[in-house]
N, C-alpha and C positions, 0 to 999 in steps of 0.2 A: 164827677165833673164831665160835662159833655165834650165830645171830641170835635175839633175844628172841621169844617166842611171838607178840606183837602187833606185830612189826616192820613189816608192811605197813600196818597201821592207823596206825602212827606216820608212815609215808611219806605216806599219804593226808592226814593232818592237816597235815603240812608242805606238801603241795601246796596245800591250801585256804588256808594262811597265806602262800603265795607264796614259800616258802623252799627248794623242791626244786632241786637242781642238775640239769643235763642228764642226768648218769648216773643219778641217783635217779629222774628221770622215766622214763627208759628202763626201769629196773628195775620201777617201779610198774606201768606200762602193759603191760610184758611179762608181769608176774604176772597182771594182770587179764585179759589176752588168753589165757592158758593155760586150756585147757578144764578146768572144774571148780574151779580154784584160786580164782576170784573169789568163789565162793559164801559162804564163811565171812566174808569181809570185807564184802561187800554185805549179808549177813544182819545183821551187827553194826550197819551203818549204818542199815538199815531198822528195827531194834529201837530205835535211838536216836531216829529220827524218830517212830516210833509212840509212844514215851514222851512226846516233846514234844507230839505231837498230842493225846494223852489228857489232858495237863495244861493245855495252853493253847489247843488247837484250831487254832492256826495257828503256822507257823514264825516265831520272832522275826525282826524286820527285819534284825538284824545277821547272823544265819545265812543268811537268804534272800539278802542282798546278796553274801555270800561265795560262796554256791553260784552265783548268777547271774554274778558277775564271773569266778570261776575256771573254772567249767564251760562256761557259754555262750560266753565270749569266747576260751577256749583249746581245750578238748576239742572243742567243736562248730565250730571254724573250718572243718572239712571235713564238717560234718554239719548237720542241721536239728533244731530242736525242733518236732515236728509241729504244724501249724496245725489247729485244730479248729473245727467249726461253733459259732456263739456260743451256748453255755451256758458261757461262758469263766469259769474259776475263777482266782482269785488264787493265788499260790504257796501250796502246802500241803505237808504232810509227804509224802503219797503222790506228789504231782507231783515233788517233789525226788528221791525214790527212783527214780521211773520215768526221770528224766533220767540218773541214775547208771547204771541198768541198761541204758539204750539207748545211751548215748554211750561209756561206758568201754570196752565190748567192741569198738567199731569204730574206735577212735582210729587204729590203724595200718592196718587193712584198707581204710578208705575214702580214704586219702590218695592223690590222683591222681599217676601217674608224671610226671616232668618231660617237658615237650614237647620233641620233637626240634628241633634247631637249624633244620632246614629249615622246620618248621611256622611258625616265628616270622616268616618272610618273607611268609606268606600273609595275606590280608585276614581280619579276625576273622569267625568264623561268627556267624550270627544267634543271639542268646541268650547271647553271651559277656558276663560281668560287666563293669561299668564299671571305669575306672582313672583315675589322676591325669593329667589333660590339660586344656588350656585354650589360649585365644588372648589375648594381651595387645596391645591397641591403645594405642600411645604418643601423647603429646601432638602429635607431628608427623604422625600418621596412619599411621605404619609399624606393621606387625604382627609380633609375635614369637610363634612356636609353642612351647608349653610341654608337657612330658610328664613321666612318672613317673621317668625316668632322667636327665633333662637337668641339667647343671650349667653355668651360663653367667652372664656379667656383661655388662650393657649400660648405656650412659650416656645420660642425658637432661639436657642442660645441665650443671649442677653436681651432679646427683643420680645416684648409682651404685646400680643395682638388681641384686640377685643372685637367681638361681634355683638352689635346691638340691633335687633330686628333686621332690617334690610340693608345694614351698613357694616362695612369692615373698617376698623380704625387702627392705624399704625401710630406709634408714638412719634411725634415730630422731633427729629434729631437736631442737636445743637449745631452740628457741623458735619462735613463729609466723613465717610468711613473708609478705612483701608481694607476692610473685610466685606466682600460683596457676595451675598447669596440671594437666590431668586425664588419668588413664589409665582404660581400660576393660578389666576382666578378665572374659572370657566363657567359661563352661564349657559344652561341648556336651552333648547327650544322651549318656549312656554315660560321663560324666566326673565328676570332683570335683577341687577344688584349694583351697589355703588361702594366705592372704597376711598378712604382718605389715606394718601400715600405718606411716606416718611418725611417729605418736605412740606406737607400741609396741602398739597394739590389734591383736587377731588375728581374722581372719574366715575361716570355712570355707564354701565354696560347694558346694552339692549340684548334681546333674545339671541341665542346661537352666536355668542361672542366670547372672546377671551382676552385677558390682559396678562402679560408677563412683565414683571417688574422686580427690582432689587428691594430687599428689606431695609437697606440703608444705601443712599446714593453716594457714589465716589466723588472725588474732588472736582474732576474736570467737566462732568456733564451729568444730566439726568436722562437716561434713555429707557424707554419702555417699548414693548411690542404689542400690537393688537391684531385681532382678527374679528370680523363682523362690524359692529357699530358701537361707538363710544362717544360720550360728550365729556369734554375736559374743561375744568376751571383750574388754571395753572397759577401757582403762587410764584411771584417773581423772586429769584435768588441771583444777586449780582455775580457775574463770572461763572454761572452754572446754567447754561442754556438747557432747555427741556426739549428732547427729541423723541418723536413718535415714529417708529418704523412699522410700516404696514404694506404688505405685498411688495412691490418694487418701488414704493414711494416713501419719502422721508419728509416729515413736517418738523420744522425747527421753530421754537418759540422762546420768548423770554418771560412774558406774563400776559395771559390772555384767556379767552374762553372760545371754544370751537367744537364742532361736531365732525367726526370722521365716519363715513359709511363705506365699508370695504368688504362686503360679503362676496364670497367666491362665485355665487350664482348671479351677481349683478354685472352689467357691462362696464361700469366705471367705478373707480374709487373716488369718492367725493369728499373734499374738505371744505366745510362751511365756517367762515370766521364770524363770530358774534361780536367780540370786542378785541382790541389790541392789534397785533400784527404778527404774521407768520410767513415763513418761506417754505414753499412746497417744491420738492425736488423729485424728479423721475428721470433716471438715467442722466443724460446731458441737458435735459430741460429743467428749468426752474423758474418760479414766479413768486413775487411777493404779493400777499393779499392784504387788502384793507378791510376794515369792518364792513360787513354787508356784501362781501364777495365770496364766491365759491370756486375752487379749482377742481376740475374733473380730469382724472387720468384714465385714459382708455386702457382697460386691462389686457387687451389683445395687442395693441400697437405701442403702448407706452406714451402716446402723444398726450400733451397737457394743454388744457384750455381754461380760461378764466372768464366768468360771467357773473352778473348780479345774482344775489342769492335771495331766496325767500326764507327769512330767519324764522318765521313762525312754523313753516313746514319742517325745517331742520330740527327745531326744538320740541315739536309736538309730542313725539313719543315719550319724552322725558316728563312731560306734564300730563300724561294720561290720555293722549288722543292719537288717532291716525289723522293726518292732514293730507288728503289726496288733492294735489294741485295739477290739473291737466295730466293725471296719471293714467298709464295704460293698465288694462285689466291684468296683464301678466305681472306687472310690478306690484299691483295691489294684492294679488294672490300670493306672491312670494312673502309679502309682509304678514299677511294673515297666517300663512303656513308656519312662519317662525314663531309668532306670538301665541297661536293656539295649538301648536305642536301637531299639525295635521299635514297631509299631502295635498297637492293640487293637480288635478288632471286638466291642464290648460291647452290641450291640443286643438280644441275648437274655440278660437277667439276671433270674432269678426275684426276686420281691419279698421283702423282709425277709431276703435272703441276706447274713449277716454272719459274719465270721471273727475269731478271736483267736489270737495266738501269735507266736513269733519265727522268723525265717528269716535265715540268714546271707547277706549280699549278695555273698559271694565264690563262691557256687554258680552253676553254669550254669543258665540259665532252664529248660532241659529237665528238670532235677532239681527245680526249684521248683514248676512247674505241677502235678504230681501231688499235692503237698502241699495245694493249694487246692481239690481236687476233692471232691465228695460223690457219693452215689448219683444225685443229680438234676442235677448240673452237671459237665461234663467240659471240660477246656481243652486246646487243641492248638495247637502252633506250626506254621503253614504259611508257609514263606518267612520273611518278617519281620513276620508278623501273628499275634497271639494270637487264636484263634477260641474263642468261648464256645458250647458245645453243651449245650442243655437235653435231658435224657433222660426227662423226665416225660411 
């Protein structure tokens, strides 16, 4: 049966809608990869974006979100959206078309071959992306090693804890407990992990982070302590507020989702509220946040300020991306150091050097560094250290 004239346009639409089967994906990207065949389809897409651009000047949020979700999180899993020196533009029609042109044609050609079995026995090379791994210290002081492939069950008194791949799962208790014992989940540099707490709340930990929490919550509150960065999805429990202690800051919530970034080497502790409401307290200062706001506590002075938040930037690490939004090179290097477990020699950084863009966290560091370079700044991995070289 002959295919309709706009068959591949229909396939692309199905892809954006998340409705493509594996066979249809193979056919669509095989078609796009064929020399010359992609041009009519991408031309049609460009004309549509140009029409939107001429009418509204920006891509509607719904279209931008679909492009970002379907293209950035799937097509570019093995590629990068280039990072640019900061004259950073929000999503526009032209930018969207450039992503289509740059990613669709390399979907198959950039997929790395599977590593030989022998290579898996070797220690990871410097610059290897992070993975699911952590150490769990139990209430009796014993330590359990967790990784991305582990499936195990261990007992703490009458509490049975399960690990399934990159997740730790505690049984949801029917009510508060009078016996409180604590576990410490520590994620090293080059790692990430998530845990479902005894109240059903879920916490994702970024690299170089830790979470201390009870194996069963007492009656009056649910209190945990973190270091580093964590994303929380809190299950509401009437009469039992959830409290996060971090540095000299306390975040109180009832039921909500939020991100806390509190690394010791960062200048501020930042709480970004995704949904719900929280109260952030630092010393005598306190503020209530609404969804879409962030509270920044200065780690030196304790001062607290509230500003609008970039929710995509706050959640990017959890979905597999670095999102650099007008970011300084120093901040970027600190993120890379934690995720790739390397050091950064950042003594030579030009003033006002800022970048914006997305980078996939699954890429090797050696592929990431060139994306951060300009004519004036070059980056080089020497051993386990990122060197910053000024060429001015």
